[in-house]
C-alpha positions as a Python dict, from the first residue, in 0.01 Angstrom:
ca = {
    (1, 'M'): (0, 0, 0),
    (2, 'Q'): (-169, 194, 270),
    (3, 'V'): (-509, 351, 200),
    (4, 'T'): (-688, 600, 411),
    (5, 'K'): (-1042, 553, 470),
    (6, 'I'): (-1270, 832, 347),
    (7, 'V'): (-1564, 753, 558),
    (8, 'E'): (-1561, 592, 901),
    (9, 'A'): (-1844, 332, 879),
    (10, 'P'): (-2047, 245, 1175),
    (11, 'Q'): (-1953, -56, 1405),
    (12, 'H'): (-2204, -336, 1405),
    (13, 'D'): (-2329, -571, 1683),
    (14, 'V'): (-2162, -881, 1592),
    (15, 'S'): (-1832, -1010, 1717),
    (16, 'S'): (-1822, -1356, 1628),
    (17, 'V'): (-1975, -1610, 1402),
    (18, 'A'): (-2160, -1720, 1739),
    (19, 'D'): (-2336, -1383, 1730),
    (20, 'V'): (-2435, -1440, 1373),
    (21, 'R'): (-2585, -1773, 1442),
    (22, 'A'): (-2777, -1650, 1737),
    (23, 'K'): (-2936, -1377, 1520),
    (24, 'L'): (-3026, -1615, 1225),
    (25, 'E'): (-3178, -1882, 1458),
    (26, 'A'): (-3393, -1618, 1625),
    (27, 'A'): (-3516, -1509, 1266),
    (28, 'M'): (-3527, -1873, 1136),
    (29, 'P'): (-3913, -1888, 1145),
    (30, 'I'): (-3940, -1581, 966),
    (31, 'L'): (-3690, -1675, 698),
    (32, 'A'): (-3870, -2004, 651),
    (33, 'A'): (-4180, -1838, 619),
    (34, 'E'): (-4049, -1588, 362),
    (35, 'A'): (-3902, -1885, 137),
    (36, 'E'): (-4227, -1938, -36),
    (37, 'A'): (-4282, -1552, -97),
    (38, 'S'): (-3922, -1546, -227),
    (39, 'E'): (-4009, -1818, -490),
    (40, 'Q'): (-4310, -1619, -599),
    (41, 'L'): (-4102, -1314, -630),
    (42, 'G'): (-3822, -1459, -815),
    (43, 'K'): (-3562, -1279, -561),
    (44, 'L'): (-3518, -1263, -201),
    (45, 'T'): (-3796, -1077, -41),
    (46, 'E'): (-3712, -726, 118),
    (47, 'K'): (-3749, -860, 481),
    (48, 'T'): (-3524, -1146, 402),
    (49, 'Y'): (-3278, -903, 267),
    (50, 'E'): (-3288, -710, 585),
    (51, 'I'): (-3248, -1008, 815),
    (52, 'L'): (-2961, -1136, 638),
    (53, 'K'): (-2791, -782, 629),
    (54, 'D'): (-2851, -736, 1004),
    (55, 'S'): (-2738, -1079, 1088),
    (56, 'G'): (-2366, -1009, 978),
    (57, 'I'): (-2353, -1333, 785),
    (58, 'M'): (-2205, -1154, 487),
    (59, 'R'): (-1940, -1007, 705),
    (60, 'I'): (-1784, -1343, 815),
    (61, 'F'): (-1491, -1360, 591),
    (62, 'Q'): (-1466, -977, 584),
    (63, 'P'): (-1154, -806, 724),
    (64, 'K'): (-1179, -683, 1079),
    (65, 'E'): (-1095, -333, 985),
    (66, 'Y'): (-1411, -335, 777),
    (67, 'S'): (-1640, -475, 1051),
    (68, 'G'): (-1551, -823, 949),
    (69, 'L'): (-1485, -1136, 1154),
    (70, 'E'): (-1222, -1306, 939),
    (71, 'G'): (-1412, -1590, 1062),
    (72, 'D'): (-1406, -1977, 1057),
    (73, 'P'): (-1477, -2160, 720),
    (74, 'V'): (-1616, -2450, 922),
    (75, 'E'): (-1868, -2262, 1128),
    (76, 'F'): (-1967, -2052, 803),
    (77, 'A'): (-2043, -2384, 621),
    (78, 'R'): (-2224, -2531, 921),
    (79, 'L'): (-2438, -2207, 933),
    (80, 'I'): (-2522, -2236, 575),
    (81, 'M'): (-2636, -2586, 589),
    (82, 'D'): (-2873, -2506, 875),
    (83, 'L'): (-2998, -2198, 699),
    (84, 'A'): (-3039, -2399, 381),
    (85, 'S'): (-3257, -2676, 562),
    (86, 'N'): (-3520, -2394, 643),
    (87, 'A'): (-3474, -2124, 368),
    (88, 'P'): (-3289, -2278, 57),
    (89, 'S'): (-3280, -1957, -156),
    (90, 'A'): (-3146, -1738, 136),
    (91, 'A'): (-2895, -1987, 230),
    (92, 'W'): (-2769, -2006, -134),
    (93, 'V'): (-2735, -1643, -167),
    (94, 'C'): (-2560, -1616, 177),
    (95, 'G'): (-2314, -1905, 75),
    (96, 'V'): (-2224, -1737, -262),
    (97, 'V'): (-2249, -1360, -165),
    (98, 'G'): (-2088, -1413, 158),
    (99, 'L'): (-1789, -1570, 27),
    (100, 'H'): (-1698, -1289, -181),
    (101, 'S'): (-1534, -1100, 88),
    (102, 'F'): (-1294, -1401, 132),
    (103, 'E'): (-1174, -1326, -220),
    (104, 'F'): (-1183, -941, -189),
    (105, 'A'): (-1008, -938, 121),
    (106, 'Q'): (-681, -1070, -67),
    (107, 'T'): (-727, -781, -337),
    (108, 'D'): (-519, -439, -362),
    (109, 'P'): (-626, -238, -66),
    (110, 'R'): (-759, 25, -313),
    (111, 'L'): (-1031, -217, -436),
    (112, 'Q'): (-1115, -294, -73),
    (113, 'E'): (-1169, 71, 48),
    (114, 'E'): (-1372, 124, -292),
    (115, 'V'): (-1591, -174, -195),
    (116, 'W'): (-1643, -125, 207),
    (117, 'G'): (-1498, 216, 286),
    (118, 'K'): (-1826, 373, 304),
    (119, 'D'): (-2062, 65, 373),
    (120, 'H'): (-1942, -227, 545),
    (121, 'N'): (-2264, -416, 449),
    (122, 'V'): (-2216, -410, 57),
    (123, 'W'): (-2306, -729, -102),
    (124, 'T'): (-2125, -850, -428),
    (125, 'A'): (-2258, -1082, -692),
    (126, 'S'): (-2050, -1330, -874),
    (127, 'P'): (-2102, -1507, -1207),
    (128, 'Y'): (-1760, -1679, -1234),
    (129, 'A'): (-1823, -1863, -1560),
    (130, 'M'): (-1521, -1757, -1808),
    (131, 'L'): (-1775, -1616, -2046),
    (132, 'G'): (-1605, -1263, -2081),
    (133, 'K'): (-1339, -1149, -2295),
    (134, 'A'): (-1082, -887, -2219),
    (135, 'T'): (-854, -716, -2407),
    (136, 'R'): (-541, -504, -2268),
    (137, 'V'): (-536, -133, -2276),
    (138, 'E'): (-320, 106, -2070),
    (139, 'G'): (-399, 81, -1696),
    (140, 'G'): (-617, -217, -1734),
    (141, 'W'): (-866, -396, -1951),
    (142, 'R'): (-1162, -346, -2176),
    (143, 'L'): (-1421, -631, -2062),
    (144, 'T'): (-1721, -749, -2253),
    (145, 'G'): (-1961, -1024, -2168),
    (146, 'R'): (-2302, -1170, -2038),
    (147, 'W'): (-2299, -1390, -1739),
    (148, 'P'): (-2596, -1588, -1619),
    (149, 'F'): (-2644, -1716, -1262),
    (150, 'S'): (-2585, -1401, -1075),
    (151, 'S'): (-2721, -1507, -724),
    (152, 'G'): (-2875, -1249, -519),
    (153, 'T'): (-2790, -985, -769),
    (154, 'D'): (-3065, -739, -718),
    (155, 'Y'): (-2934, -646, -366),
    (156, 'C'): (-2554, -634, -494),
    (157, 'D'): (-2364, -299, -538),
    (158, 'W'): (-2074, -485, -712),
    (159, 'A'): (-2024, -810, -915),
    (160, 'V'): (-1708, -1013, -999),
    (161, 'V'): (-1719, -1199, -1312),
    (162, 'G'): (-1499, -1437, -1496),
    (163, 'G'): (-1330, -1364, -1819),
    (164, 'M'): (-1066, -1484, -2072),
    (165, 'A'): (-779, -1216, -2090),
    (166, 'E'): (-569, -1177, -2414),
    (167, 'S'): (-268, -1364, -2381),
    (168, 'E'): (-84, -1083, -2581),
    (169, 'P'): (-200, -748, -2659),
    (170, 'G'): (-359, -747, -3005),
    (171, 'S'): (-339, -1122, -3019),
    (172, 'G'): (-699, -1201, -3032),
    (173, 'E'): (-606, -1504, -2846),
    (174, 'F'): (-807, -1517, -2525),
    (175, 'T'): (-635, -1787, -2290),
    (176, 'E'): (-589, -1650, -1951),
    (177, 'P'): (-867, -1686, -1674),
    (178, 'H'): (-928, -1387, -1449),
    (179, 'H'): (-1176, -1239, -1233),
    (180, 'F'): (-1298, -902, -1330),
    (181, 'I'): (-1453, -667, -1032),
    (182, 'M'): (-1711, -394, -1142),
    (183, 'P'): (-1944, -174, -963),
    (184, 'R'): (-2314, -166, -1034),
    (185, 'S'): (-2299, 123, -1263),
    (186, 'D'): (-2090, -86, -1514),
    (187, 'Y'): (-2333, -356, -1593),
    (188, 'E'): (-2695, -434, -1679),
    (189, 'I'): (-2935, -674, -1501),
    (190, 'H'): (-3167, -885, -1722),
    (191, 'H'): (-3480, -898, -1509),
    (192, 'D'): (-3652, -1152, -1735),
    (193, 'S'): (-3375, -1401, -1727),
    (194, 'W'): (-3455, -1613, -1405),
    (195, 'D'): (-3763, -1837, -1457),
    (196, 'T'): (-3668, -2167, -1316),
    (197, 'M'): (-3802, -2475, -1152),
    (198, 'G'): (-3608, -2438, -843),
    (199, 'L'): (-3402, -2173, -627),
    (200, 'R'): (-3631, -1908, -766),
    (201, 'G'): (-3590, -1692, -473),
    (202, 'T'): (-3203, -1662, -532),
    (203, 'G'): (-3292, -1418, -819),
    (204, 'S'): (-2980, -1559, -1008),
    (205, 'K'): (-3054, -1323, -1329),
    (206, 'D'): (-2811, -1265, -1597),
    (207, 'I'): (-2583, -954, -1580),
    (208, 'E'): (-2405, -801, -1875),
    (209, 'A'): (-2111, -552, -1933),
    (210, 'K'): (-2057, -397, -2267),
    (211, 'D'): (-1709, -275, -2334),
    (212, 'I'): (-1622, -140, -1995),
    (213, 'F'): (-1292, -45, -1848),
    (214, 'V'): (-1173, -247, -1545),
    (215, 'P'): (-848, -113, -1394),
    (216, 'D'): (-576, -354, -1288),
    (217, 'Y'): (-619, -336, -920),
    (218, 'R'): (-966, -471, -982),
    (219, 'V'): (-860, -776, -1186),
    (220, 'L'): (-743, -1103, -1026),
    (221, 'N'): (-547, -1399, -1212),
    (222, 'V'): (-746, -1719, -1110),
    (223, 'Q'): (-413, -1938, -1066),
    (224, 'K'): (-259, -1643, -851),
    (225, 'L'): (-559, -1629, -645),
    (226, 'N'): (-552, -2021, -606),
    (227, 'D'): (-211, -2027, -506),
    (228, 'R'): (-259, -1749, -240),
    (229, 'D'): (-25, -1499, -407),
    (230, 'Y'): (-276, -1214, -351),
    (231, 'H'): (-309, -1341, 26),
    (232, 'K'): (76, -1327, 64),
    (233, 'A'): (104, -997, -87),
    (234, 'N'): (-188, -806, 51),
    (235, 'R'): (-284, -981, 391),
    (236, 'P'): (-11, -1209, 481),
    (237, 'D'): (-94, -1184, 864),
    (238, 'S'): (-459, -1309, 843),
    (239, 'K'): (-402, -1681, 833),
    (240, 'V'): (-753, -1776, 730),
    (241, 'Y'): (-714, -1651, 377),
    (242, 'E'): (-443, -1921, 324),
    (243, 'V'): (-728, -2182, 290),
    (244, 'P'): (-760, -2200, -94),
    (245, 'F'): (-1029, -2023, -252),
    (246, 'D'): (-1109, -2308, -519),
    (247, 'Y'): (-1130, -2546, -196),
    (248, 'L'): (-1377, -2308, 7),
    (249, 'F'): (-1612, -2206, -282),
    (250, 'P'): (-1714, -2547, -382),
    (251, 'G'): (-1735, -2637, -15),
    (252, 'V'): (-1987, -2374, 47),
    (253, 'I'): (-2207, -2482, -273),
    (254, 'S'): (-2176, -2819, -119),
    (255, 'A'): (-2307, -2681, 213),
    (256, 'S'): (-2621, -2557, 56),
    (257, 'T'): (-2701, -2852, -137),
    (258, 'I'): (-2662, -3077, 155),
    (259, 'G'): (-2872, -2834, 364),
    (260, 'I'): (-3152, -2849, 89),
    (261, 'A'): (-3135, -3224, 95),
    (262, 'Q'): (-3170, -3204, 487),
    (263, 'G'): (-3461, -2979, 425),
    (264, 'V'): (-3632, -3248, 229),
    (265, 'V'): (-3576, -3498, 512),
    (266, 'E'): (-3715, -3270, 787),
    (267, 'R'): (-4029, -3167, 562),
    (268, 'Y'): (-4079, -3532, 534),
    (269, 'K'): (-4057, -3584, 916),
    (270, 'E'): (-4311, -3336, 972),
    (271, 'Y'): (-4544, -3463, 720),
    (272, 'A'): (-4506, -3829, 818),
    (273, 'A'): (-4598, -3733, 1171),
    (274, 'E'): (-4956, -3673, 1091),
    (275, 'R'): (-5012, -3870, 746),
    (276, 'V'): (-5245, -4138, 723),
    (277, 'N'): (-5252, -4352, 375),
    (278, 'R'): (-5555, -4451, 178),
    (279, 'G'): (-5540, -4785, 379),
    (280, 'G'): (-5571, -4588, 709),
    (281, 'I'): (-5205, -4681, 805),
    (282, 'K'): (-5031, -4418, 996),
    (283, 'S'): (-4659, -4305, 844),
    (284, 'V'): (-4535, -4361, 1184),
    (285, 'D'): (-4663, -4708, 1219),
    (286, 'N'): (-4537, -4806, 858),
    (287, 'P'): (-4205, -4963, 928),
    (288, 'Y'): (-4064, -4947, 579),
    (289, 'Q'): (-4133, -4553, 571),
    (290, 'M'): (-3983, -4530, 907),
    (291, 'A'): (-3702, -4727, 785),
    (292, 'A'): (-3650, -4480, 516),
    (293, 'L'): (-3634, -4196, 725),
    (294, 'G'): (-3394, -4347, 945),
    (295, 'A'): (-3152, -4425, 699),
    (296, 'A'): (-3194, -4073, 516),
    (297, 'M'): (-3129, -3883, 857),
    (298, 'A'): (-2823, -4114, 910),
    (299, 'D'): (-2701, -4024, 542),
    (300, 'I'): (-2741, -3667, 585),
    (301, 'E'): (-2566, -3653, 914),
    (302, 'A'): (-2259, -3847, 742),
    (303, 'S'): (-2250, -3591, 465),
    (304, 'R'): (-2264, -3295, 688),
    (305, 'L'): (-1956, -3452, 892),
    (306, 'Q'): (-1772, -3527, 596),
    (307, 'L'): (-1801, -3187, 450),
    (308, 'L'): (-1718, -3020, 765),
    (309, 'D'): (-1408, -3250, 823),
    (310, 'G'): (-1247, -3153, 497),
    (311, 'L'): (-1287, -2793, 567),
    (312, 'A'): (-1168, -2841, 929),
    (313, 'Q'): (-838, -3009, 791),
    (314, 'A'): (-770, -2719, 567),
    (315, 'R'): (-854, -2456, 834),
    (316, 'D'): (-627, -2616, 1101),
    (317, 'I'): (-313, -2629, 870),
    (318, 'A'): (-390, -2270, 762),
    (319, 'M'): (-429, -2118, 1124),
    (320, 'A'): (-123, -2309, 1212),
    (321, 'G'): (92, -2136, 947),
    (322, 'G'): (107, -2420, 688),
    (323, 'T'): (21, -2446, 359),
    (324, 'V'): (-285, -2658, 245),
    (325, 'P'): (-140, -2960, 27),
    (326, 'R'): (-275, -3028, -312),
    (327, 'A'): (-345, -3393, -226),
    (328, 'L'): (-570, -3283, 37),
    (329, 'Q'): (-756, -3039, -192),
    (330, 'H'): (-798, -3328, -425),
    (331, 'Q'): (-943, -3559, -147),
    (332, 'A'): (-1171, -3281, -9),
    (333, 'R'): (-1318, -3213, -344),
    (334, 'R'): (-1395, -3570, -393),
    (335, 'N'): (-1554, -3605, -42),
    (336, 'Q'): (-1752, -3295, -115),
    (337, 'V'): (-1905, -3422, -444),
    (338, 'R'): (-1969, -3756, -292),
    (339, 'A'): (-2141, -3617, 40),
    (340, 'V'): (-2375, -3413, -184),
    (341, 'R'): (-2479, -3720, -387),
    (342, 'R'): (-2535, -3935, -71),
    (343, 'A'): (-2735, -3652, 83),
    (344, 'A'): (-2950, -3616, -249),
    (345, 'E'): (-3002, -3981, -253),
    (346, 'A'): (-3126, -3974, 90),
    (347, 'A'): (-3381, -3701, 12),
    (348, 'R'): (-3487, -3883, -277),
    (349, 'T'): (-3555, -4198, -88),
    (350, 'V'): (-3788, -4037, 127),
    (351, 'F'): (-3954, -3826, -137),
    (352, 'D'): (-4043, -4158, -304),
    (353, 'T'): (-4248, -4234, -8),
    (354, 'V'): (-4447, -3944, 30),
    (355, 'G'): (-4742, -4063, -212),
    (356, 'G'): (-4952, -3845, -453),
    (357, 'N'): (-4986, -3544, -194),
    (358, 'V'): (-4642, -3438, -259),
    (359, 'A'): (-4750, -3314, -616),
    (360, 'R'): (-4957, -3048, -459),
    (361, 'M'): (-4780, -2699, -467),
    (362, 'S'): (-4901, -2647, -105),
    (363, 'N'): (-4665, -2953, 16),
    (364, 'P'): (-4345, -2788, 117),
    (365, 'I'): (-4161, -3123, 25),
    (366, 'Q'): (-4211, -3046, -332),
    (367, 'R'): (-4052, -2698, -306),
    (368, 'F'): (-3729, -2815, -123),
    (369, 'Y'): (-3716, -3100, -367),
    (370, 'R'): (-3733, -2865, -666),
    (371, 'D'): (-3451, -2645, -504),
    (372, 'L'): (-3241, -2942, -458),
    (373, 'S'): (-3299, -3063, -814),
    (374, 'V'): (-3173, -2726, -944),
    (375, 'A'): (-2865, -2717, -674),
    (376, 'L'): (-2724, -3050, -809),
    (377, 'C'): (-2703, -2869, -1140),
    (378, 'H'): (-2442, -2660, -1025),
    (379, 'A'): (-2082, -2689, -1205),
    (380, 'C'): (-1952, -2780, -844),
    (381, 'N'): (-2163, -3041, -773),
    (382, 'V'): (-2074, -3242, -1088),
    (383, 'D'): (-1918, -3552, -947),
    (384, 'E'): (-1754, -3814, -1184),
    (385, 'P'): (-1483, -3573, -1320),
    (386, 'V'): (-1370, -3497, -955),
    (387, 'Y'): (-1355, -3862, -877),
    (388, 'A'): (-1156, -3905, -1174),
    (389, 'A'): (-923, -3601, -1125),
    (390, 'Q'): (-837, -3726, -762),
    (391, 'A'): (-764, -4071, -876),
    (392, 'A'): (-553, -3932, -1167),
    (393, 'F'): (-365, -3707, -911),
    (394, 'M'): (-332, -4006, -657),
    (395, 'F'): (-132, -4220, -933),
    (396, 'G'): (67, -3926, -1081),
    (397, 'K'): (-133, -3884, -1418),
    (398, 'P'): (-233, -3565, -1572),
    (399, 'V'): (-540, -3412, -1390),
    (400, 'P'): (-825, -3376, -1673),
    (401, 'R'): (-869, -3034, -1781),
    (402, 'G'): (-1166, -2798, -1650),
    (403, 'V'): (-1232, -3024, -1320),
    (404, 'I'): (-1318, -2778, -1050),
    (405, 'V'): (-1064, -2898, -781),
}
């Protein structure tokens, strides 16, 4: 379906992911300095928001006709990791919000025009948990629900939420997982719902919709999304969207988490350069602490490489016109969660050697460690079910239900 654009949005000054990286690297000291203020505010600061918007990072997966880059998933993940090692909440929001354009690019062209037609820099929130209930009506659905963990929601004009749709009209049985896309006017933000020990700057508040109408063209069947049916129907010539959404979304969560773990290690390295313990021994002269630092740095690098390798394999298959096999998806998810656990253990090892000063709120190590602790709680980072699912698939056994693979 062809849709005529109602407003021609201005072009922006980023033409590649390299341009985005250059902008963010130039602003990295400011983003790092704003991280503590974002934590105190309970959402990203206005300055952080403006820097991220101007950088173009949210448009990496956006279609080219809407000032997007249709960019490389590997470079996006690398950028998220590097940002997370300096400004965890900003990176978390960029990873989640920035990925929505990957999903939206595959939707009905009417939705794409509604979202991006007037403003190519629109942000979209996404609590994907299947907590909504939707009943069939003429032309669409009536949706009700409340969803937690809507990262970056204060700066978003749209939201995509998870919900179970009625299997048959009037049946009262809600069995079909869907994504429902709604404008800001259709839902409420609960501003008092985000009070956490870490990732406070993400502002991941609850949002709620009460019996709203969602037209069919703003609704995606999750299975069809993951099977790339929408990609084939609405954007078949853009090969990057052949990468499965449920391959990429957990990978971005992993990238943020590994980056935060790297931030713990980097802050420890900075602290150790000047630290003298109560016995008068410099940390840089303590072989045990330096051994812990060296091992942690190696494990962080291994985690980064393993994550990026899995994304690169999927990207290369997609860009060559192939279909990413299910076996690779299971393998990549196994490696994603394992890489996260390896990185988190590396961060814990150095954290344990900091000493009593790590308890001071003025010490940035504790802030990164709290952010890491919360990031590890994300459903995509739960590891043992993923290991079990990959093994089951390998041996031809049924994959356990509910595993994010």
